[in-house]
C-alpha positions as CSV (number, residue, x, y, z in Angstrom):
1,M,100.9,89.1,96.3
2,V,103.7,86.6,96.0
3,S,107.2,87.8,97.0
4,F,110.4,86.4,95.7
5,S,113.7,86.2,97.6
6,H,115.4,88.6,95.1
7,E,112.8,91.3,95.5
8,R,112.7,94.1,98.0
9,R,109.6,95.5,99.5
10,S,110.0,98.4,97.0
11,G,109.8,95.9,94.2
12,R,113.4,96.5,93.1
13,D,115.5,93.6,92.2
14,R,118.5,93.2,94.6
15,R,120.4,90.6,92.6
16,S,123.8,91.6,91.3
17,G,124.1,93.0,87.8
18,G,125.9,89.7,86.7
19,D,123.0,87.6,88.0
20,R,120.4,89.7,86.1
21,R,122.5,89.6,82.9
22,Q,122.7,85.9,83.1
23,L,118.9,85.7,83.1
24,D,119.0,87.7,79.9
25,R,121.1,85.0,78.2
26,R,118.8,82.2,79.1
27,Q,117.2,79.9,76.7
28,P,113.7,80.7,75.6
29,R,111.0,79.3,77.8
30,E,108.7,76.6,76.5
31,S,105.9,79.1,76.3
32,E,107.9,81.4,74.0
33,E,107.6,80.7,70.3
34,S,110.7,79.7,68.5
35,Y,110.7,78.0,65.1
36,T,113.3,76.6,62.7
37,Y,112.7,76.3,59.0
38,E,112.8,72.5,59.3
39,E,110.2,72.4,62.0
40,D,107.6,74.7,60.4
41,P,108.6,76.4,57.1
42,E,105.3,78.2,56.7
43,K,105.6,79.9,60.1
44,V,109.2,81.0,59.5
45,V,108.2,82.5,56.1
46,E,105.2,84.3,57.8
47,M,107.4,85.7,60.6
48,T,110.1,86.8,58.0
49,A,107.5,88.6,56.0
50,H,106.3,90.4,59.1
51,L,109.9,91.4,59.8
52,G,110.0,93.2,56.4
53,E,106.8,95.2,57.4
54,V,108.5,96.1,60.7
55,W,111.5,97.5,58.9
56,Y,109.3,99.4,56.5
57,A,107.3,100.9,59.4
58,K,110.5,101.9,61.1
59,G,111.7,103.5,57.8
60,R,108.5,105.4,57.4
61,D,108.8,106.8,60.9
62,L,112.4,107.9,60.3
63,F,111.4,109.4,56.9
64,D,108.7,111.4,58.6
65,R,111.2,112.8,61.1
66,N,113.5,113.7,58.2
67,E,116.2,111.2,59.2
68,H,116.7,110.1,55.7
69,E,120.0,108.2,56.1
70,D,118.6,105.9,58.7
71,A,115.3,105.7,56.9
72,E,117.2,104.6,53.7
73,K,118.9,101.8,55.7
74,A,115.6,100.6,57.2
75,F,113.9,100.6,53.8
76,K,116.8,98.6,52.3
77,K,116.5,96.0,55.1
78,A,112.8,95.8,54.5
79,L,113.3,95.3,50.7
80,D,116.0,92.7,51.4
81,I,113.4,90.7,53.3
82,R,110.4,91.6,51.1
83,P,111.1,93.2,47.8
84,D,107.4,93.6,47.1
85,I,106.8,96.5,49.4
86,G,105.9,99.3,47.0
87,G,105.9,102.0,49.7
88,A,109.6,101.3,50.6
89,W,110.5,101.7,46.9
90,F,108.5,104.9,46.7
91,L,110.1,106.5,49.8
92,L,113.6,105.4,48.7
93,A,112.8,107.2,45.4
94,C,111.8,110.3,47.3
95,I,115.1,110.2,49.2
96,E,117.2,109.7,46.1
97,S,115.3,112.5,44.3
98,S,115.8,114.9,47.1
99,R,119.5,114.1,46.9
100,G,119.5,115.0,43.2
101,R,120.1,111.4,42.0
102,K,117.6,111.4,39.2
103,N,118.4,108.1,37.6
104,E,118.4,106.1,40.8
105,S,115.2,107.9,41.9
106,L,113.3,107.2,38.7
107,S,114.3,103.5,38.7
108,M,113.0,103.1,42.2
109,L,109.9,105.1,41.4
110,A,109.2,102.8,38.4
111,K,109.5,99.8,40.7
112,A,107.1,101.3,43.2
113,V,104.6,102.1,40.4
114,E,105.0,98.6,39.0
115,L,104.1,97.1,42.4
116,E,101.4,99.6,43.4
117,P,100.0,101.8,40.6
118,E,98.5,104.4,43.0
119,Y,102.0,105.7,43.5
120,K,101.7,107.4,40.1
121,D,99.3,110.0,41.6
122,K,101.4,110.3,44.8
123,A,104.6,111.0,42.8
124,K,102.9,113.8,40.8
125,S,102.1,115.7,43.9
126,H,105.0,114.8,46.2
127,T,107.5,117.6,46.9
128,S,110.5,115.3,46.4
129,F,109.8,115.1,42.7
130,R,109.4,118.8,41.9
131,K,112.8,119.0,40.3
132,V,112.1,116.1,37.9
133,G,108.4,116.9,37.4
134,D,108.9,118.0,33.8
135,D,111.4,115.3,32.9
136,G,110.3,113.0,30.1
137,D,111.3,109.8,31.9
138,F,109.4,110.9,35.0
139,L,106.3,111.6,32.9
140,K,106.5,108.2,31.3
141,I,106.4,106.5,34.7
142,V,103.5,108.5,36.1
143,R,101.2,108.4,33.1
């Protein structure tokens, strides 16, 4: 095992807080990936698309924990990056429906169904849409 001058036998770092923070502000190492659009546009687009999925996953997790306000923010960030994530539109529609905002909810549900038609069946059975289940506009979307 190699020991460094800043490590104690216990493995704890004995440098001052300022020295450790300065390391956090360092430039990326050569082994760390960093891209600019000019260098590799395809890689930047791929990484950005992945970021949209990350925000969507965070939103789903928050939605499952009934933290709807934070979930809404995460879904909106995901859709800013990738507006083609049908699940984010669907769960935003669920949030809006549970708040009683029928028009907003139905427009988001229509977008989700347009992107991924399997959300028609999910909307029919989802508890968030019970209040609008007999509404003519809702039935047009899910048919």
